[in-house]
C-alpha positions in Angstrom: 199.1 153.1 -12.9 198.5 156.5 -11.2 196.7 159.1 -13.1 199.6 161.5 -13.1 201.7 158.9 -14.9 198.9 158.2 -17.4 198.6 161.9 -18.2 202.4 162.1 -18.6 202.2 159.3 -21.2 199.7 161.5 -23.1 202.1 164.4 -23.0 204.9 162.2 -24.2 202.5 161.1 -27.1 203.0 157.5 -26.0 200.2 155.2 -27.3 200.5 153.2 -24.0 198.5 156.1 -22.5 195.3 154.8 -24.2 196.0 151.2 -23.0 196.6 152.3 -19.5 193.5 154.5 -19.6 191.4 151.6 -20.8 192.8 149.3 -18.1 192.0 151.7 -15.3 188.8 153.5 -16.6 187.4 151.3 -19.4 184.7 149.8 -17.2 183.7 153.2 -15.9 183.5 154.7 -19.4 181.5 151.7 -20.6 179.1 152.0 -17.6 178.6 155.8 -18.2 177.9 155.2 -21.9 175.7 152.2 -21.3 173.5 154.2 -18.9 172.7 156.6 -21.7 172.7 154.4 -24.8 170.9 151.2 -25.4 173.0 149.8 -28.2 176.2 147.9 -27.4 177.9 149.1 -30.7 177.1 152.8 -29.8 178.5 152.2 -26.3 181.7 150.8 -27.8 181.9 153.6 -30.3 181.5 156.3 -27.6 184.2 154.7 -25.4 186.5 154.5 -28.4 185.7 158.2 -29.2 186.4 159.1 -25.6 189.9 157.7 -26.0 190.4 159.6 -29.3 189.2 162.8 -27.6 191.6 162.2 -24.7 194.5 161.8 -27.2 193.5 165.0 -29.0 192.9 167.0 -25.9 195.9 166.0 -23.7 198.1 168.0 -24.3 197.4 171.0 -24.0 194.9 170.3 -21.3 196.2 168.7 -18.2 193.1 167.5 -16.2 193.2 167.9 -12.4 190.7 165.1 -11.8 191.4 162.6 -14.6 188.5 160.3 -13.7 186.0 163.2 -13.7 187.4 164.4 -17.0 187.0 161.0 -18.6 183.5 160.6 -17.3 182.5 164.1 -18.6 183.9 163.3 -22.0 182.2 159.9 -22.2 178.9 161.4 -20.9 178.9 164.3 -23.4 179.8 162.0 -26.3 177.1 159.6 -25.3 174.5 162.3 -25.1 175.5 163.6 -28.5 175.2 160.1 -29.9 171.8 159.8 -28.3 170.6 163.1 -29.9 171.9 161.8 -33.2 169.9 158.6 -32.9 166.2 158.4 -33.6 164.2 159.9 -30.7 162.2 156.6 -30.5 165.4 154.8 -29.4 166.0 157.1 -26.5 166.7 155.4 -23.2 163.6 155.5 -21.0 165.8 156.0 -18.0 167.4 159.1 -19.5 164.0 160.5 -20.6 162.6 159.9 -17.1 165.7 161.5 -15.4 165.6 164.6 -17.5 161.9 165.0 -17.2 162.3 164.8 -13.4 164.7 167.7 -13.6 162.4 169.8 -15.9 160.2 170.6 -12.9 163.1 172.1 -11.1 164.8 174.1 -13.8 162.6 176.7 -15.6 164.0 176.3 -19.1 162.8 175.1 -22.5 165.8 172.8 -22.9 167.0 171.1 -19.7 170.2 169.7 -21.4 171.3 173.2 -22.4 170.6 174.7 -19.0 172.5 171.9 -17.2 175.5 172.8 -19.3 175.4 176.4 -18.1 178.5 176.8 -15.9 176.8 179.2 -13.5 173.9 176.9 -12.8 176.4 173.9 -12.5 178.3 175.9 -9.8 175.1 176.6 -7.9 174.0 172.9 -8.1 177.5 171.9 -6.8 177.2 174.3 -3.9 173.8 172.8 -3.1 175.1 169.2 -3.2 178.0 170.0 -1.0 175.5 171.0 1.7 173.5 167.7 1.3 174.3 164.6 3.4 176.7 162.3 1.6 174.2 159.6 0.9 171.6 162.0 -0.6 174.4 163.6 -2.7 175.6 160.3 -4.0 172.2 159.0 -4.9 171.4 162.3 -6.7 174.7 162.2 -8.6 174.2 158.5 -9.5 170.8 159.3 -10.9 171.3 162.6 -12.7 175.0 162.6 -13.6 175.7 158.9 -14.3 172.0 158.3 -15.2 171.8 155.1 -13.2 168.4 153.5 -13.0 166.4 153.5 -9.7 166.9 149.8 -9.4 170.7 150.1 -9.9 171.0 152.8 -7.2 168.8 150.8 -4.8 171.0 147.7 -5.3 174.2 149.7 -5.0 173.2 151.4 -1.7 171.0 148.6 -0.3 167.9 150.7 -0.2 164.4 149.8 -1.5 163.4 151.4 -4.7 160.8 153.4 -3.0 163.4 154.9 -0.6 165.6 155.9 -3.5 162.6 157.5 -5.2 161.7 159.3 -1.9 165.2 160.5 -1.4 165.4 161.8 -5.0 162.0 163.6 -4.6 163.0 165.3 -1.4 166.4 166.3 -2.8 164.8 167.7 -6.0 162.3 169.6 -3.8 165.2 171.2 -1.8 167.1 171.9 -5.0 164.1 173.6 -6.5 163.8 175.9 -3.5 167.6 176.5 -3.4 167.5 177.5 -7.2 164.4 179.6 -6.7 166.2 181.6 -4.0 169.0 182.3 -6.5 166.7 183.4 -9.3 166.3 180.2 -11.3 
């Protein structure tokens, strides 16, 4: 079913909207949550909470990009769940990904800084100027929090190539942000 029709079902308060969302985006939501959380039950809970949040948010919100909206909800709920859980249970991939970004962004709390809309816009501008492959690898690593291994398998690169691409993209991003006062 097309996104517009699914959103219309939410506006009609038809519970079929959740079923259609799950059919079309369930695997994506599960993947986003799984990349952040280690526990299957936590992942299921976050996906379920995503659907509840969609139900409570639409209407009045009418998302222009439904898949991005769902991913953002799932990601934010997963990060909140991770913060709630014991710090010892944190995903090593998440800790590594966030620590890689700490060297670029001069802030005490990387997660808070990333949420800053102005900074988000500047990073988006930077990524639009990057080659498609570099942009996609960067987004897979730092938005979807995919592992280096997962990215290398997805794009057919060696892990060292992915690490190198990320290193050089972070280096360019750091210079780009520095030019803009970050």
